[in-house]
C-alpha positions as CSV (number, residue, x, y, z in Angstrom):
1,M,62.2,50.9,57.2
2,K,66.0,51.3,57.0
3,N,66.1,50.1,53.4
4,N,63.5,52.7,52.5
5,E,65.4,55.6,54.0
6,Q,68.7,54.4,52.3
7,Q,67.0,54.1,49.0
8,L,65.5,57.8,49.4
9,S,69.0,59.0,50.5
10,R,70.6,57.5,47.3
11,R,68.0,58.9,45.1
12,N,68.7,62.5,46.5
13,V,72.4,62.0,45.9
14,L,71.7,60.9,42.4
15,K,69.3,63.7,41.8
16,T,72.0,66.3,43.0
17,I,74.7,64.7,40.9
18,G,72.4,64.7,37.9
19,L,71.4,68.4,38.4
20,G,75.1,69.3,38.7
21,S,76.0,67.4,35.5
22,T,73.2,69.1,33.5
23,A,74.0,72.4,34.9
24,G,77.5,71.8,34.0
25,A,76.6,70.7,30.4
26,L,74.6,73.8,29.9
27,G,77.4,76.1,31.2
28,L,75.3,77.2,34.1
29,G,77.9,76.5,36.8
30,L,75.6,75.5,39.6
31,F,78.4,74.6,41.7
32,G,80.3,77.4,39.8
33,S,83.7,78.5,39.1
34,S,85.5,80.9,41.2
35,S,84.9,83.7,38.8
36,A,81.2,83.0,38.8
37,Q,81.1,83.0,42.6
38,A,83.0,86.4,42.5
39,A,80.4,87.9,40.3
40,R,77.5,87.1,42.6
41,P,76.3,90.0,44.9
42,K,77.7,89.7,48.4
43,T,75.3,88.6,51.0
44,P,75.0,91.2,53.7
45,S,76.4,89.8,57.0
46,Y,73.1,90.2,58.9
47,L,71.5,87.6,56.4
48,K,74.1,85.1,57.6
49,G,73.0,85.7,61.2
50,A,75.4,88.5,62.3
51,A,73.9,90.9,64.7
52,V,73.3,94.4,63.4
53,K,74.3,97.1,65.9
54,I,73.4,100.8,66.4
55,T,76.3,103.0,65.9
56,R,74.7,106.4,66.1
57,V,71.3,108.0,66.8
58,R,70.9,111.6,65.6
59,A,68.3,114.1,65.2
60,I,67.5,116.2,61.9
61,L,65.6,119.5,62.6
62,T,64.1,121.0,59.4
63,A,61.1,123.2,58.5
64,P,60.5,122.8,54.8
65,Y,57.0,124.1,55.0
66,G,57.2,126.4,57.8
67,T,56.6,123.8,60.6
68,N,59.5,122.5,62.7
69,L,59.8,118.7,62.1
70,V,62.2,116.4,64.1
71,I,63.3,113.3,62.2
72,V,65.5,110.7,63.9
73,K,68.1,108.7,61.9
74,V,69.4,105.5,63.4
75,E,72.7,104.3,61.7
76,T,74.0,100.9,61.9
77,N,77.4,99.0,61.6
78,Q,76.0,97.7,58.1
79,A,77.1,100.0,55.2
80,G,73.9,101.8,53.8
81,L,71.7,100.3,56.4
82,Y,69.8,103.0,58.5
83,G,66.2,103.8,59.5
84,V,64.3,107.1,59.9
85,G,61.4,107.9,62.4
86,C,59.2,110.8,63.4
87,A,60.0,112.6,66.7
88,T,58.1,115.8,65.9
89,Y,56.9,117.8,68.8
90,T,56.8,121.2,67.0
91,Q,55.9,123.1,70.2
92,R,59.3,121.9,71.9
93,A,61.4,120.9,69.1
94,H,64.6,121.9,70.3
95,T,64.1,120.1,73.6
96,V,63.4,116.8,71.7
97,V,66.6,117.2,69.8
98,S,68.5,117.5,73.1
99,A,66.7,114.4,74.5
100,I,67.9,112.4,71.4
101,E,71.4,113.6,71.0
102,D,72.3,114.2,74.5
103,Y,70.8,110.9,76.0
104,L,69.4,108.5,73.6
105,D,72.4,108.4,71.2
106,D,74.8,107.3,73.9
107,F,72.1,104.9,75.4
108,C,71.4,103.1,72.1
109,R,74.9,102.7,70.8
110,G,75.9,99.1,70.5
111,K,72.5,97.7,71.0
112,N,71.1,95.1,68.5
113,V,68.5,96.7,66.2
114,A,66.4,93.5,66.1
115,N,65.2,93.8,69.6
116,I,62.9,96.5,69.4
117,E,60.7,95.6,72.3
118,D,63.6,95.3,74.6
119,L,65.1,98.6,73.4
120,W,61.8,100.4,73.8
121,Q,61.3,99.3,77.3
122,T,64.8,99.9,78.6
123,A,64.9,103.5,76.9
124,Y,61.3,104.1,78.3
125,Q,62.3,103.6,82.0
126,S,65.9,104.8,81.6
127,S,65.0,108.4,82.7
128,Y,63.0,107.0,85.7
129,W,60.4,109.8,85.3
130,R,58.4,108.9,82.1
131,N,55.3,109.4,80.0
132,G,56.0,113.2,79.1
133,P,55.6,114.4,75.5
134,V,59.4,115.3,75.0
135,L,60.9,112.0,76.1
136,N,58.1,110.0,74.4
137,N,58.6,111.8,71.1
138,A,62.3,111.2,71.3
139,L,61.8,107.6,72.0
140,S,59.3,107.4,69.0
141,G,61.9,108.5,66.6
142,V,64.2,105.8,67.6
143,D,61.3,103.2,67.5
144,Q,59.9,104.0,64.2
145,A,63.5,104.0,62.9
146,L,64.0,100.6,64.2
147,W,60.8,99.3,62.5
148,D,62.2,100.9,59.3
149,I,65.3,99.1,59.7
150,K,63.6,95.8,60.4
151,G,61.5,96.2,57.3
152,K,64.5,96.8,55.1
153,M,66.4,93.8,56.6
154,A,63.4,91.6,55.9
155,D,62.7,93.2,52.5
156,M,59.1,93.8,53.6
157,P,57.0,96.9,54.2
158,V,56.3,97.5,58.0
159,Y,52.6,96.5,57.7
160,D,53.7,93.0,56.5
161,L,55.8,92.7,59.7
162,L,52.7,93.5,61.7
163,G,50.7,90.7,59.9
164,G,49.8,92.2,56.5
165,K,47.0,94.2,55.1
166,S,43.4,94.2,56.4
167,R,42.3,96.6,53.7
168,F,43.5,97.7,50.2
169,A,44.2,101.3,51.2
170,V,43.6,103.7,54.2
171,D,40.5,105.7,54.1
172,T,41.1,109.3,55.1
173,Y,39.3,112.6,56.1
174,T,40.3,116.1,55.1
175,H,39.6,119.6,56.6
176,A,37.0,122.0,55.2
177,S,36.5,125.4,56.7
178,G,35.5,129.1,56.1
179,K,34.6,132.1,57.9
180,T,30.9,131.8,57.2
181,A,28.7,128.7,56.9
182,E,28.5,129.4,53.1
183,E,32.2,129.2,52.7
184,V,32.4,126.0,54.6
185,V,29.8,124.2,52.5
186,D,31.6,125.5,49.4
187,D,34.8,124.1,50.8
188,V,33.2,120.8,51.4
189,A,32.0,120.6,47.8
190,K,35.6,121.0,46.6
191,Y,36.9,118.1,48.7
192,K,33.9,115.9,47.8
193,E,34.8,116.5,44.2
194,M,38.3,115.3,45.0
195,G,36.9,112.1,46.1
196,Y,36.8,112.4,49.9
197,R,34.0,110.6,51.6
198,N,34.8,112.0,55.1
199,I,35.3,115.7,55.7
200,R,35.9,117.6,58.8
201,I,34.0,120.9,59.0
202,Q,35.2,124.0,61.1
203,L,34.0,127.5,61.2
204,G,37.1,129.4,61.2
205,G,39.9,128.1,63.6
206,Y,39.3,126.2,66.6
207,G,36.8,127.8,68.7
208,S,35.7,130.2,66.0
209,T,37.7,133.0,67.5
210,H,37.1,135.2,64.5
211,L,33.4,135.7,65.7
212,T,34.6,137.8,68.6
213,K,35.6,141.4,68.0
214,N,37.2,144.0,70.4
215,P,37.0,142.0,73.7
216,A,36.9,144.1,76.9
217,W,40.3,142.5,78.2
218,K,42.2,144.1,75.3
219,K,40.8,147.5,76.0
220,G,41.8,146.9,79.7
221,G,45.5,146.2,78.6
222,F,45.4,142.5,79.8
223,G,47.1,139.6,78.0
224,S,49.2,139.8,74.8
225,S,48.4,141.4,71.5
226,G,48.4,138.2,69.7
227,D,46.0,136.4,71.9
228,K,42.6,135.5,70.6
229,T,39.1,135.6,72.2
230,M,36.4,133.0,72.1
231,D,32.8,133.4,72.8
232,P,31.4,129.9,73.7
233,Q,27.9,130.5,72.7
234,A,28.8,132.0,69.4
235,Y,31.1,129.1,68.6
236,K,28.2,126.7,69.5
237,R,25.6,128.5,67.3
238,G,28.0,128.7,64.4
239,T,29.1,124.9,64.7
240,I,25.4,123.9,64.8
241,D,24.7,126.0,61.7
242,I,27.5,124.6,59.5
243,F,26.3,121.0,60.3
244,K,22.8,122.1,59.4
245,K,23.7,123.8,56.1
246,T,26.1,121.1,55.0
247,R,23.5,118.4,55.5
248,E,20.8,120.5,53.7
249,R,23.3,120.7,50.7
250,F,24.8,117.2,50.6
251,G,22.2,115.0,52.5
252,D,23.9,111.8,53.8
253,E,26.2,111.4,50.9
254,I,29.3,112.2,53.0
255,E,30.5,111.8,56.5
256,L,30.9,114.8,58.6
257,L,33.3,115.3,61.4
258,H,34.3,118.2,63.9
259,D,37.0,118.9,66.2
260,M,36.1,120.9,69.5
261,H,39.7,121.0,70.6
262,E,38.6,120.9,74.2
263,R,37.5,124.6,74.1
264,L,34.2,124.5,75.8
265,Q,33.3,123.8,79.5
266,P,31.9,120.3,79.9
267,M,28.1,121.1,80.1
268,D,28.3,123.4,77.1
269,A,30.2,120.7,75.2
270,I,27.4,118.1,76.1
271,D,24.7,120.7,75.1
272,M,26.3,121.3,71.7
273,I,26.9,117.6,70.8
274,K,23.3,116.7,71.8
275,R,22.1,119.5,69.4
276,I,24.3,118.3,66.6
277,E,23.1,114.7,66.9
278,E,20.2,115.1,64.4
279,Y,22.9,115.8,61.6
280,R,24.4,112.4,62.2
281,P,28.1,113.3,62.6
282,F,30.7,110.6,61.9
283,F,32.5,111.7,65.2
284,I,33.0,114.8,67.4
285,E,36.6,115.1,68.5
286,D,38.1,115.9,71.8
287,P,35.0,117.4,73.5
288,F,36.9,117.3,77.0
289,S,40.3,118.3,78.0
290,P,42.5,115.5,79.7
291,E,41.7,117.2,83.1
292,N,38.0,116.5,82.5
293,M,38.0,112.8,81.4
294,G,35.5,112.2,84.3
295,W,32.8,113.8,82.3
296,F,32.7,111.3,79.6
297,E,30.3,109.0,81.4
298,L,27.7,111.7,81.6
299,L,28.2,112.4,78.0
300,R,27.6,108.9,77.1
301,K,24.3,108.8,78.9
302,Q,23.1,112.0,76.9
303,T,23.8,111.3,73.3
304,S,24.7,108.6,70.9
305,V,27.0,110.8,68.9
306,P,30.3,108.9,68.1
307,I,33.1,110.4,70.1
308,A,37.0,110.5,69.2
309,M,39.5,111.3,71.8
310,G,43.2,111.1,72.7
311,E,45.5,113.6,70.9
312,L,46.6,115.3,74.1
313,L,47.1,111.9,75.9
314,N,50.6,110.6,76.8
315,N,50.1,108.0,79.4
316,P,48.4,104.6,79.1
317,H,46.5,105.1,82.3
318,E,44.8,108.0,80.5
319,W,43.1,105.7,77.9
320,I,43.0,102.2,79.3
321,E,39.9,102.7,81.6
322,P,38.0,105.0,79.1
323,M,38.5,102.3,76.4
324,K,37.6,99.4,78.7
325,N,34.3,101.2,79.6
326,R,33.6,102.2,76.0
327,L,33.4,105.8,76.9
328,F,34.6,106.8,73.2
329,D,34.3,105.2,69.9
330,F,37.7,106.2,68.3
331,I,41.1,106.3,70.1
332,R,42.8,109.3,68.5
333,I,46.3,109.4,70.0
334,H,49.3,111.0,68.3
335,I,51.6,107.9,67.9
336,S,54.8,109.9,68.4
337,Q,53.4,111.4,71.6
338,I,53.1,107.9,73.2
339,G,56.5,106.5,72.0
340,G,56.0,105.3,68.4
341,I,54.8,102.3,66.5
342,T,55.6,99.6,69.4
343,P,52.9,101.2,71.9
344,A,50.6,102.3,69.2
345,V,50.1,98.8,67.9
346,K,49.4,97.7,71.5
347,V,46.7,100.4,71.9
348,A,45.0,99.3,68.6
349,R,45.0,95.6,69.7
350,L,43.4,96.8,73.2
351,G,40.8,98.7,71.0
352,E,39.9,95.7,69.0
353,V,38.9,93.8,72.3
354,F,36.4,96.6,73.2
355,N,35.4,97.7,69.6
356,V,37.1,101.0,69.8
357,R,38.4,102.1,66.4
358,T,41.7,103.8,65.5
359,A,41.7,107.5,64.2
360,W,45.4,108.5,64.7
361,H,46.2,112.1,64.9
362,G,47.7,113.3,61.7
363,P,48.1,117.0,61.5
364,G,50.4,119.1,59.4
365,D,53.0,119.2,62.1
366,T,53.3,115.5,61.8
367,S,56.2,114.6,59.2
368,P,55.6,112.5,56.1
369,V,57.7,109.7,58.0
370,G,55.1,109.9,60.8
371,H,52.2,109.8,58.5
372,A,53.8,106.8,56.8
373,A,54.0,105.3,60.3
374,N,50.2,106.0,60.9
375,A,49.3,104.3,57.6
376,H,51.4,101.1,58.0
377,I,49.4,100.6,61.3
378,D,46.1,101.5,59.7
379,L,46.7,99.0,56.9
380,N,47.3,96.2,59.3
381,V,44.8,96.6,62.3
382,W,41.2,95.2,62.0
383,N,39.6,97.9,64.1
384,F,40.9,100.8,61.9
385,G,38.3,103.7,61.7
386,V,39.6,106.6,59.7
387,Q,42.9,108.5,59.2
388,E,43.3,112.2,59.3
389,A,45.1,113.1,55.9
390,Q,47.3,116.0,54.8
391,H,48.0,117.5,51.4
392,F,51.8,117.4,51.1
393,S,53.5,120.0,48.8
394,D,55.9,119.0,46.0
395,L,58.6,120.5,48.1
396,A,57.7,118.2,51.0
397,K,57.9,115.3,48.7
398,E,61.4,116.4,47.5
399,V,62.6,116.6,51.1
400,F,61.0,113.2,52.0
401,P,61.1,110.9,49.0
402,G,58.6,108.2,49.2
403,T,55.9,110.3,51.1
404,P,52.5,108.6,51.1
405,E,50.1,109.6,48.3
406,V,46.3,110.3,48.7
407,K,44.1,109.6,45.7
408,D,40.3,109.8,45.8
409,G,40.5,110.2,49.6
410,Y,42.5,107.0,50.1
411,M,46.0,107.1,51.4
412,F,48.6,104.7,49.8
413,V,52.0,103.8,51.0
414,N,54.7,103.2,48.3
415,E,55.1,99.4,49.2
416,A,59.0,99.8,49.6
417,P,60.7,97.9,52.4
418,G,60.4,99.5,55.9
419,L,58.3,102.7,56.2
420,G,59.2,103.6,52.6
421,V,60.1,107.1,53.3
422,D,63.5,108.7,53.5
423,I,64.9,112.2,54.0
424,N,67.1,114.3,51.6
425,E,69.4,115.7,54.3
426,K,71.2,118.1,51.8
427,L,67.8,119.6,51.0
428,A,66.6,119.6,54.5
429,K,69.5,121.6,55.5
430,K,68.1,124.5,53.4
431,Y,65.1,124.8,55.7
432,P,66.2,125.6,59.0
433,P,64.0,125.7,62.2
434,V,61.5,128.6,62.4
435,E,60.5,130.5,65.6
436,Y,57.3,128.7,67.0
437,N,54.1,130.8,66.9
438,Y,52.3,130.4,70.2
439,N,49.3,132.3,69.1
440,W,47.1,129.5,68.1
441,T,47.2,128.0,71.7
442,Q,46.7,131.3,73.4
443,V,42.9,131.7,73.6
444,R,40.9,133.7,76.1
445,G,37.5,134.3,77.3
446,K,35.7,137.6,77.1
447,D,37.0,138.6,80.4
448,G,40.6,137.5,79.6
449,S,40.6,134.2,81.4
450,V,42.6,131.5,79.6
451,I,40.6,128.9,77.6
452,R,42.7,125.7,78.0
453,P,42.6,123.0,75.4
């Protein structure tokens, strides 16, 4: 045995010497001259095992398309190595900026960027009280930026770090709407022509508030002038009608979705969903508010319509039991609202166990960085359902180079290392934050009572 090992060792030495001689004869300089070595690109120290430390965490607040977006930039002690993440909570944007710059910056400095899980856990409980949307969004920005950095260090897209692709691209849905059923159907036709297979249909805004004119509460001088009014029965009738007319026009060629946005009382919500069932919706979103989660069991007993839920949820205790009991079919959390990629992947894995699919919230007030984070998880997890898509303007793509693209209803990331999206800070500065418009959340009943999403 010893003789065999010695022979193998000698062969290896001879091969190395022979390779060196051949390389020298060809002028390749395998063991190279000092000038050849100097010409080689310098290997980053982190590739030699050196720890990469956080030197600064800062927030960038910008509104390039009229919506306040909060982006976190995590800088490191390696020249040119940084990450970006989405911390957008547009309704309280300035508060999130404060949480990032007054607390998380100091907390994160000096920490190793490699230990994402440890940093997430320690930051999460550092405030003692937790699970609120402000602190979760701030933490999300840091978390997404750390995944971005890890991908750049590994020279891999984030989806590869998670385990690679489960599908070639991300199937999406878009929004069709109009003030009449006919306008909605025409809008559906437009998006179908663009290649979308999944289309959300809404009659006007959430709750179809345009159907209610001159409410009594306004005549009585109650509320604010910008507040809107919702007639629950008019909304129910109108929603059923747009499902009926869209199916009559397109048959089963496309999947139809609808967002109730928690605008009805539970029994009215159950009644409307039962009456929509014959039109085979792909899913109905958010039938109940977080305060009314106890109604899901009754809804399940009444109808087979698939249900999506979760955009207002912050706390794992709000979704663990319903997912375990299969009370909804799609988990629709807003990933920055729960703290970023790290917890969202855990939610997706939990969903796989109970066959609950993902349908991450992806509205216009999620930044392109946030949409990229959604898409990287979508590409990886087996139990992906569908992704809400946005149509980004050319300006948005200039401010955020690398923004995901949607073609024929499929979303594609750009395959660059990390999340693949950056921010042009010089251009972003030209679009300062705007004053938040509260009106879309301020909806009242006919007597002026607040309708709470």
